[in-house]
N, C-alpha and C positions, 0 to 999 in steps of 0.2 A: 387932450394933453396927457391925461393919465395913461392912455393907450400908448402914446409915443414914449413916455417915460418907461413903461413896462417893456416895450420893445428894445429900447436902448439898454436897459438893465439886463435883459436876457442876452443881448449881444455881448455885453461886457463880461458877463458871467461865463458864457460859452468860450470866449477868447481866453479868459484867464484860466479856465479849466484845461483847455487844450494846451496852452503854453506851459502849464505847470505839470503836464503829464508825460514829459519826455521819457522815452524808454532808456534804461541804463545800457551802457555798452556791453555787448555780448561777450567780447574777449575770447572768441573761439573761431576756428575755421570749420569749413564743411568737412565731412568725412574724407580722409586722405587716401583716395584710390583713383586710378586713372586706367582706362582700358583702351587697347588697340588690338587690331587683328594682324597676324603675321601668317600669310597663307591661310591654312585651315586651323591654325592655333589661335587661341585667345591669350593675350598677355595682359595681366593686371599688375600695375605698379602699386605697391602698398607702402604708404609712409609710416615709418616708426616714429616720426617727429623730427624736431630740429634741436641742435645744441650749439651754443656759442663756443667757437674755437679761436684761439689767438693765432690765426694763420700767419700773420706778419712775423711772429716770433718763431714759429716752428717750421716754416718753409726754409729750405737751404739752397745754397749755390747761386744766390742772387743777392746783390746789395739791398739792404732794407729800403733805401730810397726808391729803388726801381720796383720793388714789390708794392710799396705804397702808391706809386704812380699807376701801376696796372690796376690795383684795386679801385683807386679813385676814378679811373676811366670807366669802370663798370658801376660807379656810384656806390661803392662798398667801402666801409671802414674796417676797423679791427677792434674787437673780434668780429668774426663773420658768423651769422646764424646759419649753420650748416645742416643741410638735409641728410637724413639717413633713410635710404630707399631700399626696399626689398622687391623682388620680382616673382610673380606667380604665373607659371606657364601651364595652361590647360591644353594638353595635346589631343584631347578627345578620349584618350584611354588612361592617361596619368595626369595627376595634379602635382606639379613640381614647384616647390618654393625655393628660391635662391636667396640665401641669407635670411636671418631672423631678427635683425635689429638688436637693440641693447637690452631688452627686458628690463630688469630692475637694476642693472649695473651702472647706469649713468644718470640717475635722477629723474625728476618728474616731467621734463620736457621731451623725454624719449620713452620708449616702452609702450607705444600705441599700436603696435602691429596687430594684436588680436582684435581690438575694438574695430580697427579699420578693415581687417580681414572679414569680420562678421558684417560690417556695413556693406562690403562688396559682395555679400551673398554666400560666403563660404564659412565653414567651421574648421577648427584645428583637426578634428577627427577625419576630415575628408582629404587631408594632405597625404599623398602617397610617398613622396620622396622629398628630401631636403638636401640641397647642394650648397656647401659652404665655400665661399671664395677664399677665406682665411680665418684664423682663429683669434682675431682681436675682438674685444668684448662687445663692440657695437655691431657686430655681425653674428654673434652667437648667443647673446644673452636671452633672446626670446625662445631658445630651446627649452628653457625650464620655467616653471611657475611654482613658487614655494618648494623648490627642490625636486619637483616631479616633472616628467616629460610633458611639455605643452602639447606635443603632437604624438599621441599614443600609438598611432598606426603607421608612422612614417619610418622609412629607412633613411639614415643620415649618411651622406657621402662627403668625403674631403680627401685632398691629396695626401698620400702617405707621408710625404716629407713634413707636413704640418702636424700630422698625427704623431709622428716619431719625435718631434721637437716639443710641442705644447703639452702633450699628454704623458710625457715621460716623467716619472717621479724625480729622476736625476736633474731635470731642467729646473724644477722648483727648488731643489736643494742648492743649486749653483746660482740661482737668480739673484741679482742685486735687489736692494730694497725697492727701487723704483720699478723693477721688472716683476717682482713677486705677484703684485695684484693682477697683472695680465695673465700670468700662468695659472694662478689660482682660479681666475674666472673661467678659463678654458677647461680646466679639469673638473670644475663644478658643473659647468653647463653640459658636458658630454657624458658625465657619469651615468645618468639613468639609461641612456642609449647604449653605452658600453655594457652595462649590467644586463640589459635585455638582449644583447647580441645584435643590436640594430645599427651599429656603427660599421660601415663597410667602406674602408679606404680604397682609393684607386691610384694608379700610377700614371702620371703624365697625361698624354692625349688619349682620351677614352670615350667611346660612345656609352652613355649611361642609360638612356632610353631612346627609342627611335626619334630622331629630330633634335636631340640635345646631347652635346658632347663637351667634355672638358678640354681645356688647353692650358698647358703649363706656362705660367708667367711669373716664375719665382723671383724673389727679390724683396718685395715689400715684407713678406714673411718667407720662411724657407720653402713653404709649399703653396704659395699664393697661386690660385687658379682663376682663369676666366672661363665663361661658359658661352658656347655658341649654339644658338637656337635657329633651326632652319626648317622652313615649310613653304611649299608652293613657290620655290625660287627666291624667296626672301630670307634675309639673314639678319639676326639681331645678336650682337656680341656684347655680353654683360661683363664689364671690366672690373667689378669689385672696387678695390682701392688702387688700381693702376694710376689714378689721378684723384686729386682732392679739391683743387680750386680752379674752376674753369677760367676765371678772369686772369689767372697768372700762368697756369700750366699749358693752356692751349697756345697762346702766343710764345711761350717759353717752355717747351717740353723737357728741357734739361733740368728744371727746378725739381728738387727732391723734397722730402719731408722728414722730420725728426723721427717718425715712427718706422721708417724703412729699416729692416734688419740688414739689408745689403743694398745700399743706395745706388751703387754702380749697376747692379743687376736690375734693380727696379727701374732706373732711368732707361736702360737698354730695352726693357720690356715695354715701357710706355712709348718710346720713340717708334718702335716696330709696330705696335698696335695702332698708333695714330696714323702712320703711313699707310698701313693696310686698309684701315677704315676709310680714309680719304680716297684712296685709289679705287676701292671696290664699291664705294657708295653704301656701305653697310649701315643699318641702324645700329646705334650704340646706346648702351645704358650704363650708368655708374651709380654707385652707392651714394656719392656725395655731390653729384650734380644737383642743382636746384630742382626740387620735386616738380614734375614727375621724372625728371632725369633721363629722358629718352630724346634722341635726335640724330643728327648727322654731323660730320665735320668736313670741312674743305680746307685744302692747303691755302695759306695766305701769308704773304711776305716770307719770313723765315720760320713761321710756325703754322698755326691752324686757327680757324674760326669755328665756333660751335653754332649750329643751327637747330634750335629746339624744335621738337615735333609740332606741326600745325595741329591745333585742337580740332578733333573730329567728334561729332556727336554720334549716338548709337544709330546703326543701320538695320 
């Protein structure tokens, strides 16, 4: 009997110990990077994090009820936890980073580029070139860390129109109260590279390194650029901020956003880019598509449908 009691006591103790030892919630994701090959190039999408944006309030040219309906169809509410993606292109001879995330400009949920870059096996010192789609803070903040160049060996490229607007002292003087923060962020982020002679603007459609060229898509900002990466007969078009909300702007490409400096031009650039990508079957990537933000689109009804990349393991 004493043996039985001892066995029961041991079982109860073991069960109680196990039940009381539940691990706390980790409250973190895996390191934010995703790799794919494009011909002989390796593409690594690197997450800078996510940020809540009140998209239903800042999207334009569509009634609020229709925006809400499209968001609900994708099981989204408002605000939307919005990805900020950057793209690292390893051509074999050059390591090219497209956009740099928000750095310290947007709070603690963003600014994770460098941690995720290192998790992906690279260091900031290895980056040879940085191509900026446009000079809004969530694309340029990662250029600096504590006021110094985060990427000390990199040449930084951006469309001349954005350089002329955002980095012009006169723009800051004329900016409204709401605009000043955007302009100050750009001028702060680029200063170390300007001072070192490492900011090299380009004009319009330009081959920057073999296999990577810029394409003018002005409108969201005066010098907004997309980047076309080609290798082995495959093409990846990196859209920057040509679009922001997949659930709304793919079915309704005419929808613009409050941050567009020229909404008419931004809409025209988006509609053209969508049509070309669907017709040619290009890979597309965008800063604010849900991470990893790479896939294809196809024409559907009066708009388009987004088809995210099929997950592929290492080969």
